[in-house]
MIDOSE-1310 file (N, C-alpha, C; in nm, 2 decimals, decimal comma, always signed):
residues 125
xxxx	-0,46/+1,84/+0,66/-0,48/+1,70/+0,68/-0,39/+1,65/+0,79; -0,47/+1,55/+0,84/-0,41/+1,48/+0,97/-0,30/+1,35/+0,92; -0,19/+1,34/+1,03/-0,12/+1,22/+0,98/-0,17/+1,09/+0,96; -0,26/+1,08/+1,03/-0,35/+0,93/+1,01/-0,44/+0,93/+0,87
xxxx	-0,49/+1,07/+0,83/-0,54/+1,06/+0,72/-0,46/+1,05/+0,60; -0,34/+1,11/+0,60/-0,22/+1,07/+0,53/-0,18/+0,95/+0,50; -0,19/+0,88/+0,65/-0,15/+0,73/+0,65/-0,23/+0,65/+0,54; -0,36/+0,65/+0,57/-0,48/+0,60/+0,50/-0,47/+0,65/+0,32
xxxx	-0,42/+0,75/+0,32/-0,41/+0,78/+0,15/-0,31/+0,70/+0,12; -0,21/+0,70/+0,19/-0,09/+0,62/+0,15/-0,12/+0,47/+0,12; -0,21/+0,41/+0,19/-0,26/+0,28/+0,19/-0,32/+0,28/+0,02; -0,40/+0,37/+0,00/-0,47/+0,39/-0,14/-0,35/+0,36/-0,23
xxxx	-0,24/+0,43/-0,23/-0,14/+0,42/-0,30/-0,05/+0,30/-0,32; -0,04/+0,23/-0,20/+0,01/+0,10/-0,16/-0,07/+0,01/-0,24; -0,21/+0,04/-0,23/-0,28/-0,08/-0,31/-0,28/-0,05/-0,46; -0,25/+0,07/-0,51/-0,24/+0,09/-0,66/-0,11/+0,01/-0,68
xxxx	-0,01/+0,02/-0,62/+0,14/-0,04/-0,66/+0,11/-0,19/-0,68; +0,04/-0,26/-0,58/+0,00/-0,40/-0,57/-0,08/-0,44/-0,72; -0,18/-0,36/-0,74/-0,29/-0,36/-0,82/-0,21/-0,37/-0,97; -0,13/-0,27/-0,98/-0,06/-0,24/-1,11/+0,05/-0,29/-1,13
xxxx	+0,10/-0,38/-1,01/+0,25/-0,45/-1,02/+0,27/-0,53/-1,17; +0,16/-0,60/-1,19/+0,15/-0,70/-1,30/+0,12/-0,64/-1,45; +0,14/-0,47/-1,44/+0,11/-0,38/-1,56/-0,06/-0,36/-1,59; -0,15/-0,43/-1,52/-0,26/-0,36/-1,56/-0,37/-0,37/-1,42
xxxx	-0,43/-0,30/-1,39/-0,54/-0,32/-1,30/-0,65/-0,37/-1,35; -0,69/-0,48/-1,28/-0,79/-0,57/-1,32/-0,92/-0,52/-1,25; -1,03/-0,54/-1,31/-1,18/-0,52/-1,28/-1,19/-0,58/-1,13; -1,16/-0,67/-1,12/-1,17/-0,77/-1,00/-1,10/-0,70/-0,89
xxxx	-0,98/-0,64/-0,91/-0,92/-0,54/-0,79/-0,99/-0,44/-0,76; -1,03/-0,37/-0,86/-1,12/-0,23/-0,82/-1,25/-0,30/-0,74; -1,31/-0,40/-0,77/-1,43/-0,46/-0,71/-1,37/-0,46/-0,56; -1,27/-0,54/-0,54/-1,23/-0,58/-0,42/-1,21/-0,47/-0,31
xxxx	-1,14/-0,36/-0,39/-1,11/-0,26/-0,31/-1,25/-0,21/-0,26; -1,35/-0,18/-0,34/-1,48/-0,14/-0,30/-1,55/-0,21/-0,19; -1,52/-0,34/-0,21/-1,58/-0,41/-0,13/-1,49/-0,39/+0,03; -1,39/-0,40/+0,03/-1,29/-0,42/+0,17/-1,31/-0,28/+0,23
xxxx	-1,31/-0,16/+0,16/-1,34/-0,04/+0,23/-1,45/+0,03/+0,21; -1,57/-0,04/+0,20/-1,70/+0,00/+0,18/-1,75/+0,07/+0,33; -1,72/+0,02/+0,43/-1,75/+0,07/+0,54/-1,63/+0,14/+0,64; -1,52/+0,13/+0,58/-1,42/+0,16/+0,65/-1,41/+0,31/+0,69
xxxx	-1,36/+0,36/+0,80/-1,36/+0,48/+0,85/-1,28/+0,58/+0,76; -1,18/+0,52/+0,70/-1,10/+0,62/+0,60/-1,13/+0,57/+0,44; -1,23/+0,51/+0,43/-1,27/+0,47/+0,27/-1,24/+0,56/+0,19; -1,29/+0,67/+0,21/-1,28/+0,80/+0,08/-1,14/+0,84/+0,08
xxxx	-1,05/+0,84/+0,16/-0,91/+0,88/+0,14/-0,83/+0,76/+0,06; -0,85/+0,63/+0,14/-0,81/+0,51/+0,05/-0,83/+0,51/-0,09; -0,97/+0,51/-0,12/-1,02/+0,49/-0,27/-0,97/+0,63/-0,34; -0,98/+0,73/-0,28/-0,97/+0,87/-0,37/-0,79/+0,85/-0,40
xxxx	-0,72/+0,81/-0,32/-0,58/+0,79/-0,36/-0,54/+0,68/-0,47; -0,61/+0,60/-0,44/-0,59/+0,47/-0,54/-0,64/+0,51/-0,66; -0,75/+0,58/-0,69/-0,78/+0,59/-0,82/-0,72/+0,73/-0,90; -0,66/+0,80/-0,79/-0,57/+0,92/-0,84/-0,48/+0,89/-0,91
xxxx	-0,41/+0,77/-0,85/-0,27/+0,74/-0,89/-0,31/+0,64/-1,01; -0,43/+0,58/-1,02/-0,46/+0,51/-1,14/-0,47/+0,59/-1,28; -0,56/+0,69/-1,25/-0,59/+0,78/-1,33/-0,46/+0,86/-1,40; -0,39/+0,90/-1,32/-0,25/+0,96/-1,35/-0,12/+0,85/-1,41
xxxx	-0,18/+0,72/-1,42/-0,07/+0,62/-1,43/+0,04/+0,66/-1,38; +0,05/+0,67/-1,27/+0,19/+0,69/-1,21/+0,27/+0,57/-1,20; +0,39/+0,61/-1,23/+0,49/+0,49/-1,23/+0,49/+0,41/-1,10; +0,49/+0,28/-1,10/+0,48/+0,18/-0,99/+0,60/+0,22/-0,87
xxxx	+0,73/+0,21/-0,95/+0,83/+0,23/-0,86/+0,83/+0,36/-0,79; +0,80/+0,47/-0,86/+0,80/+0,61/-0,79/+0,69/+0,60/-0,71; +0,56/+0,55/-0,71/+0,46/+0,55/-0,61/+0,52/+0,46/-0,51; +0,58/+0,34/-0,53/+0,59/+0,27/-0,39/+0,69/+0,36/-0,31
xxxx	+0,80/+0,42/-0,38/+0,91/+0,48/-0,31/+0,84/+0,61/-0,21; +0,76/+0,69/-0,28/+0,66/+0,75/-0,21/+0,60/+0,70/-0,07; +0,53/+0,59/-0,11/+0,48/+0,52/+0,01/+0,56/+0,48/+0,12; +0,68/+0,42/+0,07/+0,78/+0,36/+0,21/+0,84/+0,49/+0,26
xxxx	+0,84/+0,58/+0,19/+0,92/+0,72/+0,26/+0,83/+0,75/+0,35; +0,70/+0,78/+0,31/+0,62/+0,84/+0,43/+0,60/+0,72/+0,54; +0,57/+0,59/+0,51/+0,57/+0,50/+0,63/+0,67/+0,51/+0,71; +0,82/+0,51/+0,65/+0,92/+0,54/+0,76/+0,91/+0,68/+0,83
xxxx	+0,89/+0,78/+0,78/+0,86/+0,89/+0,85/+0,76/+0,88/+0,94; +0,66/+0,81/+0,94/+0,54/+0,78/+1,03/+0,58/+0,73/+1,14; +0,67/+0,62/+1,11/+0,70/+0,52/+1,22/+0,63/+0,40/+1,24; +0,67/+0,32/+1,32/+0,59/+0,18/+1,34/+0,45/+0,21/+1,37
xxxx	+0,37/+0,12/+1,30/+0,23/+0,15/+1,34/+0,16/+0,02/+1,31; +0,05/-0,03/+1,41/-0,01/-0,15/+1,39/-0,13/-0,15/+1,27; -0,14/-0,02/+1,22/-0,23/-0,04/+1,08/-0,14/-0,08/+0,96; -0,01/-0,12/+0,98/+0,08/-0,18/+0,89/+0,00/-0,30/+0,87
xxxx	-0,01/-0,40/+0,93/-0,09/-0,53/+0,92/-0,19/-0,51/+0,86; -0,29/-0,43/+0,89/-0,40/-0,40/+0,80/-0,35/-0,39/+0,66; -0,25/-0,29/+0,63/-0,21/-0,28/+0,50/-0,15/-0,39/+0,42; -0,10/-0,47/+0,46/-0,06/-0,62/+0,44/-0,15/-0,69/+0,39
xxxx	-0,26/-0,71/+0,50/-0,38/-0,80/+0,46/-0,44/-0,74/+0,33; -0,46/-0,62/+0,33/-0,53/-0,55/+0,21/-0,45/-0,56/+0,08; -0,32/-0,55/+0,11/-0,24/-0,58/-0,02/-0,27/-0,72/-0,08; -0,27/-0,83/+0,01/-0,28/-0,97/-0,04/-0,44/-0,98/-0,06
xxxx	-0,53/-0,93/-0,03/-0,68/-0,92/-0,08/-0,67/-0,87/-0,23; -0,62/-0,74/-0,23/-0,63/-0,68/-0,37/-0,56/-0,80/-0,49; -0,44/-0,83/-0,45/-0,34/-0,92/-0,52/-0,42/-1,06/-0,57; -0,51/-1,12/-0,46/-0,58/-1,23/-0,50/-0,71/-1,22/-0,56
xxxx	-0,75/-1,10/-0,58/-0,88/-1,07/-0,64/-0,87/-1,11/-0,80; -0,75/-1,13/-0,86/-0,77/-1,16/-1,01/-0,68/-1,26/-1,04; -0,73/-1,37/-1,02/-0,65/-1,50/-1,06/-0,55/-1,53/-0,96; -0,55/-1,49/-0,85/-0,46/-1,52/-0,75/-0,35/-1,43/-0,74
xxxx	-0,24/-1,44/-0,65/-0,12/-1,35/-0,65/-0,04/-1,39/-0,74; +0,03/-1,30/-0,84/+0,13/-1,35/-0,94/+0,27/-1,30/-0,88; +0,36/-1,30/-0,96/+0,50/-1,31/-0,91/+0,54/-1,16/-0,85; +0,50/-1,06/-0,92/+0,49/-0,95/-0,95/+0,45/-0,89/-0,81
xxxx	+0,33/-0,93/-0,80/+0,22/-0,89/-0,67/+0,29/-0,92/-0,54; +0,35/-1,05/-0,54/+0,41/-1,11/-0,44/+0,53/-1,03/-0,39; +0,61/-1,02/-0,48/+0,73/-0,93/-0,47/+0,71/-0,82/-0,40; +0,60/-0,73/-0,44/+0,59/-0,60/-0,40/+0,53/-0,61/-0,24
xxxx	+0,45/-0,72/-0,22/+0,40/-0,75/-0,07/+0,50/-0,77/+0,03; +0,59/-0,84/-0,03/+0,71/-0,89/+0,04/+0,83/-0,76/+0,08; +0,81/-0,69/-0,03/+0,92/-0,58/-0,04/+0,88/-0,48/+0,08; +0,75/-0,45/+0,09/+0,68/-0,35/+0,16/+0,70/-0,39/+0,33
xxxx	+0,72/-0,50/+0,36/+0,74/-0,58/+0,48/+0,87/-0,54/+0,52; +0,97/-0,64/+0,43/+1,11/-0,60/+0,46/+1,16/-0,45/+0,44; +1,12/-0,37/+0,34/+1,19/-0,22/+0,35/+1,12/-0,15/+0,50; +1,03/-0,17/+0,54/+0,98/-0,12/+0,65/+1,07/-0,18/+0,78
xxxx	+1,08/-0,29/+0,78/+1,17/-0,36/+0,89/+1,31/-0,33/+0,89; +1,37/-0,32/+0,77/+1,51/-0,25/+0,75/+1,55/-0,14/+0,80; +1,43/-0,04/+0,73/+1,43/+0,11/+0,80/+1,43/+0,11/+0,93; +1,33/+0,06/+0,99/+1,29/+0,08/+1,15/+1,42/+0,02/+1,23
xxxx	+1,49/-0,08/+1,18/+1,59/-0,16/+1,24/+1,73/-0,06/+1,23; +1,74/+0,01/+1,11/+1,84/+0,12/+1,12/+1,80/+0,22/+1,20; +1,70/+0,26/+1,23/+1,69/+0,38/+1,31/+1,71/+0,33/+1,45; +1,65/+0,21/+1,49/+1,72/+0,17/+1,63/+1,88/+0,16/+1,63
xxxx	+1,92/+0,11/+1,53/+2,07/+0,08/+1,55/+2,14/+0,21/+1,58; +2,08/+0,33/+1,49/+2,13/+0,46/+1,47/+2,12/+0,51/+1,63; +2,03/+0,48/+1,69/+2,00/+0,51/+1,83/+2,04/+0,44/+1,93; +2,11/+0,34/+1,90/+2,19/+0,26/+1,99/+2,11/+0,17/+2,07
x	+2,00/+0,15/+2,02/+1,88/+0,06/+2,09/+1,89/-0,09/+2,05
């Protein structure tokens, strides 16, 4: 598996975290996932990991930590903007973004920035 392939599997896991943040994955969230990535180059990786985590009923916090650790190791990437947009789309799919979903979306951005800033500080940049 390539690093890029794993990155997009991670997006599926991240979307699972957002969809499950309120305790239940709504049918509208699954429909939005299917529509968003219908023609995406990495659709199979994204959808596979989303449904895999869903079937396993993976703990949200554990899955989130796995995602953030991979993204930190992967390093800064333009794809993270796509990730945040997709998170918002999934969260808005069912009755708008609730507090738990909004928190998860905000944490992703903050955690990445904080980790990348630590790396820069450690390197003296």
